[in-house]
N, C-alpha and C positions, 0 to 999 in steps of 0.2 A: 504494500499500500504506499509506503514512503517513497518508493521509486517512482510510482505514478505521479505523485504530488510534485516530486522534483522535476520530472520531465515536463509537467504542465507549467511549472514556474519558468522554465527556460523558454517554452513556446510562447507564454504570455509576454515575456520580456522582448522576444523577437517581434511579436505583433505590435507591441506598444512602441517599438523603435528604440528601445533602451537595451539593445543586445550587448551583453558583456562577453566579448570573445574569449577573454582569458579564462573566465569561469566555465564557459561552455567547453573550451578545449580540455580543461581539467576533467570535466564530466566525461567527455568522449574518451580521454586517455584511460580513465578508470574502467569504462565499459570495454575497451579493447584488451585490457590485461586479463589474463587467464585466472580463473578462480583457484586453479591448482598452483601452489607455490613453486613447485619444481619446474613446471612449464613456464611460469612467469619469469623465473630466474634465467632460463636458458634461451627462450625464443624472444627475439627483439620485436618491438612493435612497429618498426619502420621497414620499408622496402629497400632492397639493395639494387640500385639501377645498373650496377656493373655486372650483374649475373646475365648469362646469355639466355636469349629467348627461344632461339631455334636449336633445340637439343635433339639428340638421337631419338629420344622418346616422342618428341613432337612429330618428327618425320615418320616414324613407324606408325603411330596412331593415325596420322592424317592419311597416309597411303592405305593403311588397312581399312579404315572407315570408308574412304572413297571407293575402294574396290568392293567392299561389302554392300554399300548402298547401290552402287552400279549394278551388282549382281541381282539384288532384290528388285530394282526397277525393271531390269530386263526380264526377270522371272515372272513378275506380275503383269508385264505388258501383254503376254499371251492369253490372259483371261478375257472373257467376253466384255466385262467392264473393268478396264485396266486401273490399277492403283498406282499412283506415283508418290514416291517417298521423297 
């Protein structure tokens, strides 16, 4: 119940035009922290932009799903009422 009142207070401040960014960022930071202390101590709350986005896993999954969906589209095309995925 106290969390709902706290969220409402932030929304009301934003609607009234008296939005306090510092207090809202503290609330968001608290929400992003894990409730498990071990996880909160190990996992950072920020993203690392230096990590690569096109990894081996991405390419394997993309090619696999493309092939699978193409197969299903071709398979269902031969029905009387074709289904397109």
